[in-house]
Every structure is written in structure tokens, then in C-alpha cells.
C-alpha positions, 0 to 999 in steps of 0.5 A: 066533410073531409075524411081520415086520412087512410092508413098506410098498407100493412104488412104483418099482423102487428102493422095491421093491428096498428093501423086497426088501432089508429083508426078506432082512435080516430074514429073516437076522437071525432065522435067525441066531437060530435057529441060535444058540438051537439051538447054546447054547440059552436063556441066561437073562439078566441075572444078578442077584436085582433090578432094582437089582442089575441097574442095580448090575451094568450100571454094574460091568460097564463095561470088566470082566470078569463074574467080577470084577463077582461079588465086586464085588456080593458085597463089598457084600452082605457089608458090607450096603450093597446098597440104593440108601438105604446106597450113597447114604449110603456115602462115596464112598472106602469105596465105591470100596475095595469095588468094587475086584474091578470095576476102574476102582473110583474112577470107577465109585464116582462112577458108582453115587453118581450114580445112586442119588443121582438115584434119591434126588432124583426119585424118593425110592428108588424104583427101580420108578417109574422103570423103569416109563416107557416105554423112550425116556424111561427111555433118555434119563434115564439117558444124562443121568445121569453116567457111563452112555453107551449100552449101559449105559443099554440094558442097564438098559433091557432086562434091569431094566425088561424094555423092548423095546430092543436091547443092542450091544456088541463081540462084537455089532458083530464078529459083525455085520460078520462076517455081512456085515450092516455097517450104513451108519451105523458108529455105535451107532444104526446097528447099534442099528437094524439089529436094531431096525429089521428085528425084531419089537420083542420085549423077551423076544427081544431079550433072549435074541438079545443073550445068545446073540451074547456067548456066541457072540462070546466062545467062537467069533467070537472076534477070531481067528475059530474058524470050523471050529466056527461054528453061523453058518458056512453064512449068514456071509459071513466064516465061508464066505469063510474055509472054501471061498473061492468058495462061496456063501452059503446062503439064510436058513433056513425061519422058517415054523413056527419058534417064535422067539419063543415060546422068546425070551420064554418059555424058562425064564423069566416072560413079557416082559409081567411079568418081573422078573430073578430069580436067572439064570446068570451070563454068564461074562467080559463086558468092553468098552472103558474109558469109559461103555458 
């Protein structure tokens, strides 16, 4: 297992306290990951037969349950228009009708048309060339496109390109807040920094961790939490207080020898460096607020 990077040398009490806090946060985040993985096993995300399908799915899943996204993708495939070239040539109104099951279909049709037009103009429809860029360059390019917000861009960077970026969604925010780890900066960047500054930069780990958080947020850490069945209750500030007011939190689990990164990077998939999405189990319902994700 790759170790959490050492903190820089400290020179005073404030620096030492900051380093201790950072180490504690890193240990807790990895312990949470270990507990989720033990509870649910590898999730095998993202569902899709190709990087292009991941990109399309990332747009269609904005404010939509995944089952409805699958219906829209099936309709595109049945109409034999599931390629960048075919979507580019398809009238926007026709595209909107085909993806109607995903909701907000007119807006999503415009977003998909903008994406494939960009792919044509800059890369001659070669998606691999676009995805070959480093993570930050690719992310900024995606954010410059119509209808692609931070969550959608990060879905594409992580799941289609296989690069190290942590995806933040409503499930992740809710779980982080209940764990007592909410960042000082209550923004997408603040929550993302919590993970990326305290975890090794491993795309396999980020992939599996995000998928596990979604699984846990859908099934247990719901708006009305089911703390009595939660595998994180021993390390969760909210859960412990709900079950046993005044009870202390457990220490983060002993991480020595726990194959966290190996499990994340290889759990039923190719190693991270060469990974491209294959056929995956469906993640169930994924929803987010309307608008750009």
C-alpha cells in the first residue's frame, strides 16, 4: 500500500498542531474507506462500454436516476446514433426526443451537441486524444464547454480518462459533514481538497472511494440517516452522538497492512495506468440538483 506522504518538517507549535491534524484527517479518511470497502466490496464503476459512453452518461446523469440514463443510452444505441459523428450530425430536436427518459432533455441535448462539436473541431472526433491530456488541462478544457460543471468534468476525468481527481457530489458532502470533517471552505473545491490533500493521488482509490460513498449515501446515510445499520458509526461524530450521546469516537483503525490501494486499483479491474471502462454493474440511482454538475 502506498503510504500517505510525510508532512513537511515543523518549526513551531502551530505547525506541529497543523501536521498532527492533517495526519489525523488522512488516517480517518483511509479508515472510512477501509470500513466501506469491507461492508460493500468493490463497486466496479463506471458503468459503460467505452470512454465515450462514460462521457455521455456523465452529462445525462445530471439530475437523473441512473436507470433513466440507461434508458436514454439504450435509445441512442437502438437508433444507431451512438458515436460522436452520429450525434454531431443528428438534429438537436431528434436527439432531445431520444434522451427524453433522462429528464431536462432539451438542455442535455444542447450539452451533448456542444461536446461532440468541440470533439470534432479540436480533435477530429478522436476522444482518446482529448483524454490523453494531463488531468488539470483536461478538466479546465471540459469546464470551458457549455453545460459541463465541476462534477460532470470530474466524472469524465476520473472515469473516462482514468486520471486522479476526486468527484464530489451530494452524497459525499452529506457523509463528510456527518463525520465531522466538513472543510472550512464550504465549496466544491473545499470538499475536493479534503480528499486530494490527504490521500495518495491514485485514480483507482479515488474511483472506488467515490463509488462506495455513493453506495453508502443511497442506502444508509440518507437525509434521514439509518445510523443503527451504519458501518461508520464508530468513527462518525453524528452517528455516535445519535446512538450514544456523550460517547467518545473510536480511534481511526490500525491501517498497517491493510491493502487499501491494492483493493482500490485492482478490485476486479485492470490496474489504474491502463484502465479504460468496460462493462460495469449499474450504480443504481444517481441524482443531483438540476443544472450543471
